[in-house]
C-alpha positions in Angstrom: 0.0 0.0 0.0 2.9 2.3 0.8 4.5 2.0 -2.6 1.2 2.3 -4.4 0.3 5.5 -2.6 3.8 6.9 -3.2 3.6 6.2 -6.9 0.2 7.8 -7.2 1.3 10.8 -5.2 4.4 11.2 -7.4 2.3 11.0 -10.6 0.0 13.7 -9.3 2.8 16.0 -8.2 4.8 15.6 -11.5 2.2 15.1 -14.2 -1.0 16.7 -12.9 0.1 19.6 -10.7 3.4 20.0 -12.4 5.1 21.1 -9.2 8.3 19.4 -10.1 10.0 19.7 -13.5 10.1 16.4 -15.3 13.3 15.4 -16.9 13.2 13.1 -19.9 15.7 10.4 -20.6 16.9 8.7 -17.5 20.1 7.0 -18.5 21.3 3.7 -17.0 24.1 5.6 -15.3 21.6 8.0 -13.6 19.4 5.0 -12.6 22.2 3.0 -11.1 23.6 6.0 -9.2 20.4 7.4 -7.8 17.4 5.1 -8.0 19.0 1.7 -7.4 20.8 2.5 -4.1 17.6 4.0 -2.5 15.5 1.1 -3.7 18.1 -1.5 -2.5 18.4 0.1 0.9 14.6 0.3 1.3 14.2 -3.3 0.3 16.9 -4.4 2.8 15.2 -2.4 5.5 11.9 -4.2 4.9 13.6 -7.6 4.7 15.8 -7.2 7.8 13.0 -5.5 9.8 10.5 -8.2 9.1 13.0 -11.0 9.6 13.7 -9.7 13.1 10.1 -10.6 14.1 10.9 -14.3 13.5 13.5 -14.3 16.3 12.3 -11.7 18.9 9.0 -10.7 20.3 7.2 -7.6 19.0 7.5 -5.9 22.4 11.3 -6.5 22.4 11.6 -5.2 18.8 9.8 -2.0 19.8 12.2 -1.5 22.7 15.1 -2.0 20.4 13.8 0.6 18.0 14.6 3.3 20.5 18.3 2.8 19.9 18.0 3.8 16.2 18.9 7.5 16.9 22.1 6.4 18.5 23.0 4.1 15.5 22.2 6.9 13.1 24.3 9.4 15.1 27.2 7.0 15.2 27.0 6.4 11.4 26.9 10.2 11.0 30.1 10.5 13.0 31.7 7.7 11.0 30.8 9.5 7.7 32.0 12.8 9.0 28.5 14.4 8.9 28.2 14.8 12.7 30.6 16.1 15.3 30.8 14.3 18.7 30.4 16.8 21.5 29.9 16.2 25.3 26.2 17.2 25.2 25.4 14.7 22.3 27.5 12.0 24.0 25.5 12.4 27.2 22.2 12.3 25.3 23.2 9.1 23.4 24.4 7.6 26.7 21.0 8.2 28.3 19.2 6.7 25.3 21.4 3.7 25.4 21.0 3.2 29.1 17.2 3.5 28.7 17.2 0.8 26.1 19.4 -1.4 28.2 17.1 -1.1 31.2 14.0 -1.6 29.1 15.4 -4.8 27.4 17.1 -6.3 30.4 15.7 -9.6 31.3 14.4 -10.4 27.8 14.7 -14.2 27.9 13.1 -15.0 24.5 16.1 -13.9 22.4 17.0 -16.6 19.8 
């Protein structure tokens, strides 16, 4: 449903409302460098996210989702897009501690 709605919305914005200028002639190079990576990462997110539910409970998966900001921040630091400062380090430490406390004692991990 998500992809159908996104496709319809894109069609309306580009073809009907003409809010975005349409460029003709997508070359294979443009497709491989722009469309394919986004699609591959989205597919991998769906695959890995749904696979997690086979091994852990839904409640535990929801608790673990709270650690996503920490993971994104660490990836940003690794890519050079974020700067580690004392304030952000403390915020990430509090989030990590909260997830640790919330998930402590989960015995159904496979």
